[in-house]
C-alpha positions as CSV (number, residue, x, y, z in Angstrom):
1,X,89.0,76.4,77.4
2,X,85.9,75.3,79.6
3,X,81.9,75.7,79.2
4,X,82.0,79.5,80.8
5,X,84.3,80.7,77.9
6,X,83.1,78.5,75.5
7,X,79.9,80.6,76.0
8,X,81.2,83.7,76.4
9,X,83.4,83.4,73.2
10,X,82.0,81.2,70.7
11,X,78.3,81.1,71.8
12,X,77.5,84.8,72.8
13,X,80.1,86.5,70.8
14,X,78.5,85.2,68.0
15,X,75.6,87.0,68.6
16,X,73.0,83.5,70.2
17,X,70.7,85.3,72.4
18,X,68.2,82.8,73.8
19,X,68.7,82.7,77.4
20,X,67.6,79.3,77.3
21,X,70.0,78.2,75.1
22,X,72.9,79.8,76.9
23,X,71.8,78.6,79.9
24,X,71.6,75.2,78.9
25,X,75.2,75.4,77.1
26,X,76.6,76.4,80.3
27,X,74.9,73.5,82.0
28,X,75.6,70.6,80.0
29,X,79.1,69.4,79.9
30,X,80.3,68.1,76.6
31,X,83.5,66.5,77.7
32,X,81.3,64.0,79.2
33,X,79.8,63.4,75.6
34,X,83.6,62.9,73.5
35,X,85.6,60.3,74.1
36,X,88.5,60.2,76.9
37,X,91.2,61.0,74.2
38,X,89.2,64.2,72.8
39,X,87.9,65.5,76.2
40,X,90.8,67.9,76.9
41,X,89.4,69.7,73.3
42,X,85.8,69.5,74.4
43,X,84.9,73.1,74.7
44,X,86.8,74.1,71.5
45,X,85.0,75.4,68.6
46,X,85.0,72.6,66.2
47,X,83.6,69.0,65.9
48,X,85.4,66.2,67.6
49,X,85.1,62.3,66.2
50,X,82.7,59.9,68.4
51,X,83.5,57.0,66.4
52,X,81.7,55.0,62.9
53,X,82.8,58.2,61.0
54,X,80.5,60.4,63.1
55,X,81.2,63.8,65.0
56,X,79.8,65.8,67.6
57,X,78.8,68.9,66.5
58,X,81.0,72.4,67.1
59,X,79.4,74.4,70.3
60,X,78.1,77.5,68.1
61,X,76.1,75.7,65.5
62,X,74.4,73.3,68.5
63,X,73.4,76.6,70.0
64,X,72.4,78.5,66.0
65,X,70.5,75.2,65.2
66,X,68.4,75.2,67.9
67,X,68.2,79.4,68.1
68,X,67.0,79.3,64.9
69,X,64.0,77.0,65.2
70,X,62.5,79.4,68.2
71,X,62.2,76.3,71.4
72,X,59.5,77.0,73.9
73,X,59.6,75.3,77.3
74,X,56.6,73.2,76.1
75,X,58.0,71.9,73.4
76,X,58.0,68.2,71.9
77,X,61.2,68.0,69.4
78,X,62.5,65.2,67.3
79,X,66.1,65.1,66.8
80,X,67.7,62.9,63.9
81,X,71.3,61.7,64.5
82,X,71.8,61.4,68.2
83,X,75.0,60.6,67.5
84,X,76.7,61.2,71.4
85,X,73.7,62.6,72.9
86,X,75.4,66.0,73.1
87,X,72.8,67.9,71.2
88,X,69.8,66.2,72.8
89,X,70.9,66.9,76.2
90,X,71.1,70.8,75.5
91,X,67.7,70.7,73.9
92,X,66.4,68.9,77.0
93,X,67.5,71.4,79.1
94,X,65.2,73.9,77.2
95,X,61.9,71.7,76.2
96,X,59.5,69.5,77.4
97,X,60.1,66.3,75.8
98,X,63.2,65.1,73.4
99,X,63.1,62.0,70.7
100,X,66.2,61.2,69.1
101,X,66.7,58.5,66.6
102,X,70.3,57.3,65.5
103,X,70.6,54.8,62.9
104,X,74.4,53.3,64.4
105,X,73.1,50.8,66.9
106,X,76.4,51.1,69.2
107,X,76.0,54.8,69.0
108,X,72.1,55.0,70.2
109,X,72.9,52.7,72.7
110,X,75.8,54.6,74.5
111,X,73.9,57.5,73.9
112,X,70.9,56.0,75.7
113,X,72.9,54.7,78.6
114,X,74.7,57.9,79.0
115,X,71.6,60.6,78.7
116,X,70.2,57.9,81.5
117,X,72.8,57.5,83.6
118,X,72.8,62.1,83.8
119,X,69.1,61.7,84.8
120,X,67.7,63.1,81.1
121,X,64.2,61.9,81.9
122,X,62.7,63.3,78.9
123,X,64.8,62.2,76.3
124,X,63.7,58.6,74.2
125,X,66.4,57.0,72.0
126,X,65.4,54.9,69.1
127,X,68.0,53.3,67.2
128,X,66.0,53.6,63.8
129,X,66.1,54.7,60.1
130,X,66.1,58.6,60.8
131,X,64.5,59.3,57.1
132,X,61.3,57.8,58.7
133,X,61.0,60.1,61.3
134,X,59.3,58.5,64.7
135,X,56.0,58.3,63.7
136,X,54.4,57.2,66.6
137,X,55.5,60.4,68.9
138,X,53.9,62.7,66.1
139,X,53.3,65.5,65.8
140,X,56.4,67.5,66.6
141,X,56.8,71.4,67.6
142,X,60.5,71.1,65.9
143,X,62.7,68.9,64.4
144,X,66.7,69.3,64.8
145,X,68.5,67.1,61.2
146,X,72.4,66.9,62.7
147,X,73.2,64.5,59.2
148,X,72.6,66.3,55.7
149,X,70.2,63.9,53.4
150,X,70.6,65.3,49.3
151,X,67.3,66.1,49.6
152,X,64.8,67.1,52.0
153,X,62.7,63.9,53.4
154,X,59.0,64.3,52.9
155,X,58.0,62.2,56.0
156,X,60.0,64.7,58.6
157,X,57.4,67.7,57.4
158,X,55.1,65.6,57.6
159,X,55.7,65.0,61.3
160,X,56.1,68.7,62.1
161,X,52.4,70.4,63.8
162,X,51.5,73.2,61.2
163,X,53.6,76.2,61.9
164,X,56.7,73.8,63.4
165,X,60.2,74.6,62.1
166,X,62.4,72.1,61.3
167,X,66.3,72.8,60.6
168,X,68.6,70.6,58.4
169,X,71.4,70.8,55.9
170,X,70.7,69.3,52.8
171,X,73.1,68.7,50.1
172,X,76.2,66.4,49.2
173,X,79.3,68.3,49.1
174,X,77.9,71.6,49.8
175,X,75.2,71.7,52.0
176,X,72.9,74.5,52.9
177,X,71.6,74.9,56.4
178,X,67.9,75.4,56.2
179,X,64.7,76.3,58.2
180,X,61.4,74.9,56.7
181,X,58.4,75.7,58.3
182,X,55.2,73.8,57.7
183,X,52.3,75.9,56.2
184,X,48.5,75.0,55.9
185,X,49.3,74.6,52.0
186,X,52.3,72.9,52.6
187,X,55.7,74.2,53.5
188,X,58.0,77.2,53.4
189,X,62.1,77.1,53.0
190,X,65.0,79.4,54.0
191,X,68.5,78.6,53.3
192,X,70.2,80.5,56.0
193,X,74.1,78.9,56.1
194,X,76.9,77.0,54.1
195,X,77.7,74.3,56.5
196,X,79.5,70.7,56.3
197,X,77.8,68.0,58.3
198,X,78.7,63.9,57.6
199,X,76.4,62.5,55.1
200,X,72.7,60.7,56.1
201,X,72.4,57.6,55.0
202,X,69.9,57.1,52.1
203,X,67.9,54.2,52.4
204,X,66.8,52.7,48.9
205,X,62.7,53.4,50.1
206,X,63.2,56.9,51.7
207,X,60.9,59.2,50.3
208,X,62.2,62.7,49.0
209,X,61.4,65.8,47.4
């Protein structure tokens, strides 16, 4: 399996139509973001371990999540859960700026070094609590969350622009992938797909609703 087959069989065949996402998935080398022993499986459609009980998401889910928040080239996007840095790289090929937060320091450091080495100057990586988001860089046009909290963090909704969208897996063992749109009066929430993501560590001080 290679990138072109991955895109044809896993992305386009499953009705992802956004040309900017398809082009990004063709360009970004997923094998560069997985440990050496898994590189032969890098373009198969399933998650792979990246250490620290974390995974790199399956390619289809990466593309699907990006499409569901209607990205534009001028957007500023927040990602919660950098992991290997793969989704940040995919986003960076599509939008103007990517801010990505990873709570596990070795993963944050590895992703930062890798993204820098690949020339992604429009990505900033922070090692911090994802529940807090990145207030100093807010507001964002879109937010992608790649680990599952039990409930939606209020602090992340507050960092969306009015009209901005967040895609987030929500729940414990059974999770729903939700699209949340910030409105003048609050937010709208729509469940779109049952999923299984690694859980998001919940700090004792997290504000959720």
